[in-house]
Backbone as a chain_set.jsonl record, in Angstrom:
{"seq": "MSTVTDTSTSASSKFEKLSGRAQLAEQRATAARDQARADVEASAGKARAGAEEQAEKLRESADATGSHVSASWTDLEKSWTRHITQVRHDIDARKAEM", "coords": {"N": [[55.038, 99.039, 43.771], [51.946, 99.137, 42.254], [50.943, 99.342, 38.96], [48.813, 101.035, 36.631], [48.487, 99.436, 34.452], [49.09, 96.911, 35.489], [46.96, 96.616, 37.299], [44.869, 96.728, 35.555], [45.396, 94.463, 34.006], [45.119, 92.503, 35.977], [42.398, 92.816, 36.651], [41.295, 92.19, 34.196], [42.062, 89.531, 34.004], [40.636, 88.468, 36.138], [38.03, 88.889, 35.208], [38.067, 87.19, 33.003], [38.314, 84.721, 34.276], [35.927, 84.768, 35.709], [34.116, 84.82, 33.581], [34.687, 82.337, 32.465], [33.818, 80.673, 34.568], [31.116, 81.319, 34.52], [30.39, 80.346, 32.003], [30.861, 77.627, 32.413], [28.987, 77.126, 34.437], [26.67, 77.604, 32.962], [26.854, 75.535, 31.071], [26.619, 73.336, 32.774], [24.041, 73.775, 33.757], [22.568, 73.493, 31.402], [23.134, 70.815, 30.833], [21.922, 69.623, 33.075], [19.262, 70.346, 32.622], [18.783, 68.985, 30.218], [19.119, 66.365, 31.114], [17.042, 66.199, 32.951], [14.875, 66.456, 31.205], [15.21, 64.123, 29.714], [14.792, 62.256, 31.757], [12.098, 62.774, 32.377], [10.903, 62.12, 29.938], [11.542, 59.396, 29.823], [10.161, 58.471, 32.06], [7.552, 59.099, 31.29], [7.351, 57.401, 29.097], [7.48, 54.898, 30.358], [5.144, 55.04, 31.882], [3.24, 55.204, 29.84], [3.622, 52.715, 28.596], [2.859, 51.033, 30.695], [0.172, 51.761, 30.949], [-0.809, 50.96, 28.461], [-0.41, 48.211, 28.645], [-2.148, 47.585, 30.752], [-4.554, 48.327, 29.549], [-4.693, 46.407, 27.542], [-4.981, 44.087, 29.092], [-7.484, 44.614, 30.184], [-9.019, 44.602, 27.841], [-8.741, 41.903, 27.114], [-9.982, 40.707, 29.307], [-12.558, 41.748, 29.017], [-13.224, 40.592, 26.569], [-13.231, 37.883, 27.295], [-15.28, 37.906, 29.194], [-17.335, 38.761, 27.549], [-17.535, 36.551, 25.858], [-18.431, 34.651, 27.669], [-20.891, 35.783, 28.424], [-22.116, 35.732, 25.947], [-22.3, 32.959, 25.522], [-23.972, 32.307, 27.653], [-26.254, 33.706, 26.908], [-26.909, 32.384, 24.555], [-27.543, 29.87, 25.615], [-29.797, 30.602, 27.115], [-31.519, 31.417, 25.05], [-31.907, 28.949, 23.73], [-33.137, 27.487, 25.77], [-35.487, 28.995, 26.093], [-36.624, 28.665, 23.56], [-37.133, 25.89, 23.619], [-39.007, 25.86, 25.69], [-41.126, 27.426, 24.568], [-41.756, 25.772, 22.419], [-42.681, 23.514, 23.8], [-44.934, 24.652, 25.112], [-46.526, 25.313, 22.884], [-46.95, 22.751, 21.887], [-48.418, 21.686, 24.022], [-50.703, 23.325, 23.876], [-51.662, 22.629, 21.336], [-52.249, 19.935, 21.87], [-54.332, 20.187, 23.739], [-56.217, 21.472, 22.196], [-56.755, 19.453, 20.436], [-58.018, 17.632, 22.086], [-60.455, 18.746, 22.491]], "CA": [[53.921, 99.852, 43.439], [51.276, 98.591, 41.094], [50.655, 100.334, 37.934], [47.493, 100.947, 36.035], [48.519, 98.29, 33.558], [48.998, 95.715, 36.334], [45.595, 96.578, 37.815], [44.04, 96.43, 34.393], [45.65, 93.062, 33.663], [44.537, 91.715, 37.052], [40.95, 92.883, 36.484], [40.992, 91.442, 32.976], [42.246, 88.122, 34.342], [39.507, 88.103, 36.989], [36.852, 88.824, 34.343], [38.187, 85.968, 32.195], [37.979, 83.606, 35.17], [34.498, 84.871, 35.973], [33.452, 84.415, 32.34], [34.856, 80.879, 32.369], [32.925, 80.054, 35.539], [29.745, 81.515, 34.038], [30.185, 79.4, 30.906], [30.783, 76.298, 33.023], [27.683, 77.048, 35.104], [25.66, 77.491, 31.894], [26.948, 74.172, 30.523], [26.061, 72.416, 33.766], [22.591, 73.987, 33.778], [22.041, 72.884, 30.175], [23.215, 69.358, 31.011], [20.893, 69.238, 34.046], [17.961, 70.471, 31.957], [18.674, 67.874, 29.264], [18.944, 65.141, 31.894], [15.679, 66.241, 33.491], [13.978, 66.173, 30.076], [15.339, 62.692, 29.411], [14.134, 61.53, 32.851], [10.647, 62.932, 32.216], [10.496, 61.33, 28.767], [11.622, 57.98, 30.194], [9.05, 58.217, 32.976], [6.326, 59.111, 30.482], [7.355, 56.171, 28.306], [7.115, 53.786, 31.244], [3.724, 55.189, 32.221], [2.482, 54.865, 28.632], [3.698, 51.263, 28.422], [2.026, 50.431, 31.746], [-1.237, 52.005, 30.612], [-1.145, 50.103, 27.323], [-0.482, 46.832, 29.156], [-3.398, 47.48, 31.52], [-5.648, 48.377, 28.581], [-4.743, 45.098, 26.88], [-5.561, 43.148, 30.056], [-8.917, 44.909, 30.261], [-9.637, 44.102, 26.6], [-8.807, 40.441, 27.216], [-11.006, 40.395, 30.303], [-13.86, 42.055, 28.41], [-13.485, 39.565, 25.555], [-13.588, 36.643, 27.997], [-16.611, 38.124, 29.774], [-18.267, 38.782, 26.419], [-17.733, 35.166, 25.42], [-19.263, 33.997, 28.685], [-22.236, 36.337, 28.288], [-22.652, 35.213, 24.692], [-22.657, 31.556, 25.748], [-25.147, 32.301, 28.526], [-27.379, 34.172, 26.103], [-27.261, 31.28, 23.653], [-28.233, 28.868, 26.441], [-31.108, 31.153, 27.437], [-32.334, 31.344, 23.829], [-32.262, 27.547, 23.52], [-34.097, 27.129, 26.802], [-36.736, 29.681, 25.763], [-37.178, 28.002, 22.378], [-37.695, 24.614, 24.086], [-40.202, 26.184, 26.467], [-42.167, 27.841, 23.623], [-42.145, 24.564, 21.679], [-43.482, 22.699, 24.71], [-46.217, 25.329, 25.31], [-47.297, 25.143, 21.646], [-47.34, 21.349, 21.847], [-49.496, 21.523, 25.002], [-51.899, 23.999, 23.326], [-52.159, 21.772, 20.255], [-52.817, 18.73, 22.481], [-55.607, 20.547, 24.351], [-57.149, 21.727, 21.086], [-57.119, 18.158, 19.865], [-58.917, 16.995, 23.042], [-61.765, 19.391, 22.446]], "C": [[53.272, 99.307, 42.178], [50.919, 99.715, 40.155], [49.251, 100.114, 37.418], [47.415, 99.74, 35.127], [48.384, 96.999, 34.354], [47.571, 95.542, 36.865], [44.639, 96.188, 36.711], [44.175, 94.966, 33.999], [45.014, 92.152, 34.703], [43.013, 91.685, 36.928], [40.533, 92.086, 35.271], [41.069, 89.945, 33.247], [41.07, 87.634, 35.197], [38.223, 87.992, 36.173], [36.875, 87.577, 33.466], [37.819, 84.748, 33.029], [36.48, 83.581, 35.461], [33.69, 84.422, 34.755], [33.533, 82.902, 32.159], [33.934, 80.151, 33.322], [31.467, 80.181, 35.099], [29.435, 80.541, 32.906], [30.037, 77.975, 31.447], [29.434, 76.108, 33.717], [26.571, 76.894, 34.074], [25.664, 76.091, 31.287], [26.336, 73.158, 31.488], [24.536, 72.54, 33.839], [21.939, 73.353, 32.558], [22.042, 71.365, 30.301], [22.132, 68.876, 31.986], [19.515, 69.306, 33.419], [17.747, 69.313, 30.987], [18.441, 66.552, 29.987], [17.533, 65.076, 32.456], [14.672, 65.917, 32.392], [14.011, 64.683, 29.739], [14.644, 61.85, 30.483], [12.614, 61.596, 32.712], [10.158, 62.091, 31.039], [10.528, 59.838, 29.074], [10.46, 57.606, 31.115], [7.726, 58.177, 32.223], [6.233, 57.846, 29.637], [6.96, 54.965, 29.135], [5.635, 53.842, 31.6], [2.849, 54.796, 31.043], [2.461, 53.346, 28.423], [2.831, 50.549, 29.456], [0.545, 50.588, 31.436], [-1.674, 51.121, 29.449], [-1.28, 48.647, 27.752], [-1.788, 46.614, 29.917], [-4.605, 47.487, 30.58], [-5.8, 47.028, 27.876], [-5.355, 44.048, 27.812], [-7.07, 43.361, 30.171], [-9.649, 44.418, 29.017], [-9.79, 42.587, 26.646], [-9.907, 40.018, 28.183], [-12.404, 40.641, 29.728], [-14.216, 41.017, 27.351], [-13.926, 38.263, 26.218], [-14.988, 36.764, 28.596], [-17.661, 38.119, 28.677], [-18.558, 37.388, 25.911], [-18.644, 34.429, 26.395], [-20.709, 34.483, 28.577], [-22.894, 35.797, 27.028], [-23.104, 33.761, 24.859], [-23.906, 31.465, 26.629], [-26.396, 32.719, 27.752], [-27.854, 33.069, 25.156], [-28.015, 30.191, 24.415], [-29.644, 29.338, 26.787], [-32.037, 31.083, 26.227], [-32.806, 29.912, 23.577], [-33.326, 27.101, 24.52], [-35.464, 27.743, 26.505], [-37.411, 29.009, 24.562], [-37.806, 26.653, 22.755], [-38.995, 24.854, 24.846], [-41.369, 26.551, 25.537], [-42.671, 26.637, 22.831], [-43.039, 23.684, 22.545], [-44.861, 23.329, 24.928], [-47.093, 25.148, 24.068], [-47.8, 23.701, 21.529], [-48.514, 21.1, 22.811], [-50.803, 22.168, 24.49], [-52.51, 23.148, 22.231], [-52.828, 20.519, 20.813], [-54.18, 19.057, 23.096], [-56.666, 20.831, 23.287], [-57.642, 20.409, 20.524], [-58.111, 17.428, 20.781], [-60.316, 17.564, 22.944], [-62.556, 18.943, 21.319]], "O": [[53.937, 99.05, 41.175], [50.643, 100.851, 40.539], [48.596, 99.122, 37.739], [46.373, 99.09, 35.046], [47.653, 96.094, 33.953], [47.044, 94.43, 36.873], [43.71, 95.408, 36.921], [43.182, 94.306, 33.693], [44.426, 91.13, 34.348], [42.405, 90.626, 37.087], [39.526, 91.38, 35.306], [40.231, 89.18, 32.769], [40.571, 86.525, 35.003], [37.412, 87.098, 36.417], [35.832, 86.974, 33.211], [37.111, 83.854, 32.566], [35.847, 82.524, 35.46], [32.689, 83.721, 34.896], [32.562, 82.266, 31.75], [33.332, 79.139, 32.961], [30.676, 79.257, 35.286], [28.344, 79.974, 32.853], [29.185, 77.214, 30.986], [28.814, 75.051, 33.597], [25.628, 76.133, 34.291], [24.604, 75.525, 31.019], [25.628, 72.24, 31.074], [23.829, 71.541, 33.966], [20.876, 72.742, 32.667], [21.074, 70.703, 29.925], [21.5, 67.846, 31.753], [18.683, 68.429, 33.651], [16.665, 68.729, 30.936], [17.66, 65.718, 29.529], [16.9, 64.02, 32.439], [13.716, 65.179, 32.628], [12.972, 64.064, 29.508], [13.988, 60.857, 30.17], [11.925, 60.594, 32.906], [9.124, 61.429, 31.129], [9.648, 59.094, 28.639], [9.852, 56.546, 30.959], [6.88, 57.322, 32.486], [5.149, 57.283, 29.481], [6.199, 54.11, 28.681], [4.954, 52.816, 31.617], [1.829, 54.13, 31.221], [1.42, 52.766, 28.115], [2.149, 49.576, 29.135], [-0.241, 49.663, 31.637], [-2.786, 50.593, 29.452], [-2.163, 47.933, 27.275], [-2.452, 45.591, 29.75], [-5.563, 46.743, 30.789], [-6.918, 46.568, 27.645], [-6.153, 43.219, 27.376], [-7.836, 42.4, 30.246], [-10.755, 43.885, 29.108], [-10.831, 42.047, 26.27], [-10.665, 39.089, 27.91], [-13.317, 39.841, 29.93], [-15.371, 40.607, 27.243], [-14.871, 37.616, 25.767], [-15.785, 35.83, 28.512], [-18.741, 37.552, 28.841], [-19.698, 37.072, 25.571], [-19.524, 33.673, 25.984], [-21.642, 33.681, 28.631], [-24.074, 35.448, 27.032], [-24.177, 33.386, 24.386], [-24.789, 30.645, 26.38], [-27.468, 32.141, 27.931], [-29.054, 32.856, 24.985], [-29.007, 29.655, 23.922], [-30.585, 28.545, 26.754], [-33.209, 30.729, 26.362], [-33.971, 29.689, 23.249], [-34.289, 26.424, 24.16], [-36.488, 27.075, 26.652], [-38.626, 28.811, 24.557], [-38.883, 26.312, 22.267], [-39.97, 24.127, 24.66], [-42.477, 26.041, 25.705], [-43.872, 26.499, 22.6], [-44.048, 23.166, 22.067], [-45.863, 22.614, 24.929], [-48.283, 24.859, 24.193], [-48.938, 23.464, 21.121], [-49.472, 20.404, 22.473], [-51.882, 21.6, 24.663], [-53.726, 22.959, 22.188], [-53.856, 20.082, 20.295], [-55.104, 18.254, 22.973], [-57.838, 20.488, 23.441], [-58.815, 20.271, 20.178], [-58.958, 16.681, 20.292], [-61.277, 16.882, 23.299], [-63.687, 19.393, 21.14]]}, "num_chains": 1, "name": "protein.A"}
């Protein structure tokens, strides 16, 4: 025959086990949350690094394109200056003929 003390001890033991399982579940949940946070931070870091690398490539491409445009513009200016010089020379020659 079980006594009140035995029942009380058994219930107390079950509550201790239940409390232990709850603590273990809480620790596992905390560990999972921390791992998830670390995974998100690592993923964000990789994305940031990829974006910075792409931005650098775009800057290099823009610099190269800018250099090409600058060279083309310089060539156009030189060509225009030669043309204007030739037109002025032709005007001066015609004035001299008159």
